[in-house]
C-alpha positions as CSV (number, residue, x, y, z in Angstrom):
1,X,0.0,0.1,0.1
2,X,1.0,3.6,-1.1
3,X,0.6,6.2,1.8
4,X,3.0,9.1,-0.1
5,X,0.9,11.4,-1.8
6,X,3.7,11.3,-4.8
7,X,4.1,7.9,-4.7
8,X,0.4,7.7,-5.5
9,X,0.4,10.1,-8.3
10,X,3.5,8.3,-9.9
11,X,1.7,5.2,-9.6
12,X,-1.4,6.4,-11.5
13,X,1.0,8.1,-14.0
14,X,2.7,4.6,-14.5
15,X,-0.5,3.0,-15.2
16,X,-1.5,5.5,-17.7
17,X,1.4,5.1,-19.8
18,X,0.9,1.2,-19.7
19,X,-2.7,1.9,-20.9
20,X,-1.6,4.2,-23.6
21,X,1.8,1.4,-24.5
22,X,-0.7,-1.5,-25.2
23,X,-3.3,0.2,-27.4
24,X,-4.5,-1.6,-30.5
25,X,-2.9,-0.6,-33.5
26,X,-2.7,-2.7,-36.7
27,X,-0.7,-2.8,-39.9
28,X,-3.0,-3.0,-43.2
29,X,-1.4,-3.5,-46.6
30,X,-1.3,-1.0,-49.1
31,X,-0.7,-1.7,-52.8
32,X,2.9,0.4,-53.8
33,X,1.1,1.9,-56.7
34,X,1.5,5.7,-57.2
35,X,-1.6,5.6,-58.4
36,X,-4.5,6.6,-55.8
37,X,-1.8,6.6,-53.2
38,X,-2.4,10.1,-52.1
39,X,-6.0,8.7,-51.0
40,X,-4.8,6.0,-49.1
41,X,-1.4,7.4,-47.5
42,X,-2.1,10.6,-45.7
43,X,0.8,13.1,-44.2
44,X,1.1,11.7,-40.4
45,X,0.5,7.9,-41.3
46,X,3.3,5.4,-39.8
47,X,3.8,2.9,-42.6
48,X,5.9,0.0,-42.6
49,X,8.0,-0.6,-46.1
50,X,10.1,-3.7,-46.9
51,X,12.3,-2.8,-50.1
52,X,13.3,-5.3,-52.9
53,X,16.5,-5.7,-50.8
54,X,14.8,-7.1,-48.2
55,X,15.3,-3.6,-45.6
56,X,12.7,-3.2,-43.4
57,X,11.7,0.5,-42.6
58,X,8.9,2.0,-40.5
59,X,8.5,5.7,-40.6
60,X,6.1,8.7,-40.4
61,X,5.0,9.9,-43.7
62,X,5.5,13.7,-44.4
63,X,4.9,13.9,-48.0
64,X,3.5,11.2,-51.2
65,X,5.0,12.2,-54.5
66,X,4.1,10.6,-57.7
67,X,7.6,8.9,-57.2
68,X,7.9,8.1,-53.3
69,X,7.0,8.0,-50.2
70,X,8.8,10.5,-48.2
71,X,9.5,10.3,-44.4
72,X,11.5,12.7,-42.4
73,X,14.7,10.7,-42.7
74,X,13.7,8.3,-45.5
75,X,12.4,8.5,-49.2
76,X,11.6,5.4,-50.8
77,X,10.5,5.2,-54.6
78,X,8.0,3.0,-55.3
79,X,9.7,1.1,-57.6
80,X,12.1,0.1,-54.7
81,X,9.1,-1.1,-52.4
82,X,8.4,-4.9,-52.2
83,X,5.4,-4.8,-49.5
84,X,3.9,-1.6,-48.1
85,X,1.6,-1.7,-44.9
86,X,0.0,1.5,-42.9
87,X,-0.7,1.2,-39.3
88,X,-4.4,1.2,-38.6
89,X,-5.3,2.3,-35.3
90,X,-8.5,0.9,-33.8
91,X,-10.5,3.5,-31.4
92,X,-13.1,0.7,-30.6
93,X,-10.7,-1.5,-29.4
94,X,-8.7,1.1,-27.8
95,X,-11.7,2.5,-25.9
96,X,-12.5,-1.4,-25.1
97,X,-9.0,-2.0,-23.8
98,X,-8.5,1.1,-21.8
99,X,-12.0,0.9,-20.5
100,X,-11.0,-2.3,-18.9
101,X,-8.0,-1.7,-17.5
102,X,-9.5,1.2,-15.7
103,X,-12.0,-1.0,-14.2
104,X,-9.6,-3.2,-13.1
105,X,-7.5,-0.4,-11.5
106,X,-10.5,0.7,-10.1
107,X,-11.4,-2.3,-8.6
108,X,-7.7,-2.6,-7.3
109,X,-7.8,0.5,-5.6
110,X,-11.4,-0.1,-4.0
111,X,-9.8,-3.3,-2.6
112,X,-6.9,-1.0,-0.9
113,X,-4.2,-1.9,-3.4
114,X,-2.9,1.9,-3.4
C-alpha cells in the first residue's frame, strides 16, 4: 500500500503510460502503386515498408509524391517497394482495452491496493 501522495501520483502516471503503450494498432497492406496512393496515405500516417533488397523501414509519412513516399529521414521510391503496410489504429478496441484496464485499476484501488 502506498501512503506517500507522490507515490500514488507516480503509480497512476505509470498505469496511464501502460494503458497507452498497450493500445491496439495493426498494419494493413497497401498496394504500392503511385496511382491513387494519395487517397490511401496521408501526412502523419505510420508506414512499414520492405524494400526489394529486404530492408525493413518504418516511419511517419511527411509527403507522398508521384514517385516516392517521403519521411523525415527516409525517401522510398515506389519502384523499390516490395511490401507496404499502413498502421491502422482501432479507436473502438482502444476504448474497450482502456475501459477494461480502468475498471481493473478501480477494483484494485477499492480493495486497498493503492
